[in-house]
Residue, then its C-alpha position, 0 to 999 in steps of 0.5 A: m753521720t760518721s763514727d769511729a770505734r774508740q771506746s771508754g767508760k764515759g756517759t752523760s754530762g751537762g745541759l748540752v749533752l741532753v741536746l746532742a745525745g738526742a740528736v746523735a745515736l751512740s753505741g759506745c763510739t764517737a759520732t759527728r754530724q755536719m750541716a751547712d749552708a746549701g751553697f757553702v764551699p770550704p775556704e781555700g786559697s788566701y782566706r784569713l781565718v781566726v779560731m776563737r778562744p775555745d769555750v771549754s768546760v770539764g768537770l765531775l758528774t756527781a752521784g746525783g747527776a749534777f755537773e760540777v765544773r773544775e776550772d783547772w781541768s777546763e784550762q788544761a783542756r783548753s790549752h791542749l785544744v789550742a795546740a791541737l787546733r794550731a797543728q790541724q790548721a797549719g796543714r790547711g792553707g790560708q792565713v790562720t790565727v788560733a787565739a788562746t785569749r780574746e786579745e789575740t784576735g786583734a779586736d777589742p776584747a769587749l767586742v769579742a766577749d759579746l760575740e762569744r756570748l752571741h755565738a753561744a746562744v746561736g750555737q745552742a739554738i742550732a743544736q736544739h732546732k736542727y739536731l733535736g727535731q724541734t724544727l722552726p717553721t721558717k728554717k725547716d728545709r734550710f740551714d739559715w743562722t746568723l751572728g748578724a752585725d756583731a760578726v760583721a763589725f768584728g770582721r771589719a775590726s780584725g781583718f779576718d774573713y772567717a771565724l771558727f768557734l769551738h765549744a766542748e764539754d767533758s765530764f768524769s764520774s766522781s767516786g760517789r757516781v762510780a759507787l752508785q754505778a757499781v750498786s746499780f750493776l749488782g741490781c742489774m744482775v738480779g733483774v732491777c737495772l737502773m744504770p746511771e751513766g758516767g761521763r761523756r764528751t760533747a762538742y760543736v764547732s761552727l764557721v762564720d762568714l765575717k762578711t755576712g755574719q752567716v753561720v755557714w757550717f756546723n758540726t756536732l760531736a758526742s762520744v763515750a771515748g777520750d779525755i780532752r785534758t790530754p794532748e791525745g784526747a784534744r787531737d782526737l776531738v779536733h780531728d773528728l770535728l774538723g778533719g772532713m769539712k764538707p760543702g753544702a748540699q747544692v755544691q755537692a749536688a753540682g759536683r755529682a751532676a758535673p760531667k766526668k773528665a775523660 
């Protein structure tokens, strides 16, 4: 697990937060945790990669703890994330397309929409069963998840070797939530401490091999820092999620076992 020391006044948001917060221990910082297929090697050379339109939800955390999505904030954050992804991928080599719309993937938008929905379901399942401890018996000791024939069909139609999917949520305390936190803080001072959390930033990203449909690499992020509605916040999130893609366990072990050159 990696972490940094960026601080802020953020806390819990929507449903995915409950999954990732249980998997990533936070202490007022940003934390990430990668998993990969055992034989995964990060793409290099002349590979073709499409970064799918980011799935983004930004909104308010109400006094009662409900997450209310703001479409204007979500679109603002998506725009900054697309720009950050383009800048980050420009330095990695390969032929990369960062799609701001489904049409920009070069495939049928209906096929892309189906693939996005499938990935959302698989991504949630990975987060739940590989990060929360709710392990599936058949996947206990391996990372084995797939988007199946739909991903292979998309790869054939678009000509890409890999697809990168990004899901991000960011929440901010409403005025009612802030007032409730203030009252709770006063209660803590007299020994009755039930402090409601504020907003929190969570995300996951996955790399799919479009020749096989397999999810070959996955990373999660949970944070009490940042604001993806800003260029800086979007850049931080992209850097934290994609700045250090590691190979799979078998590849790492082989690298450690290889004799060192004189």
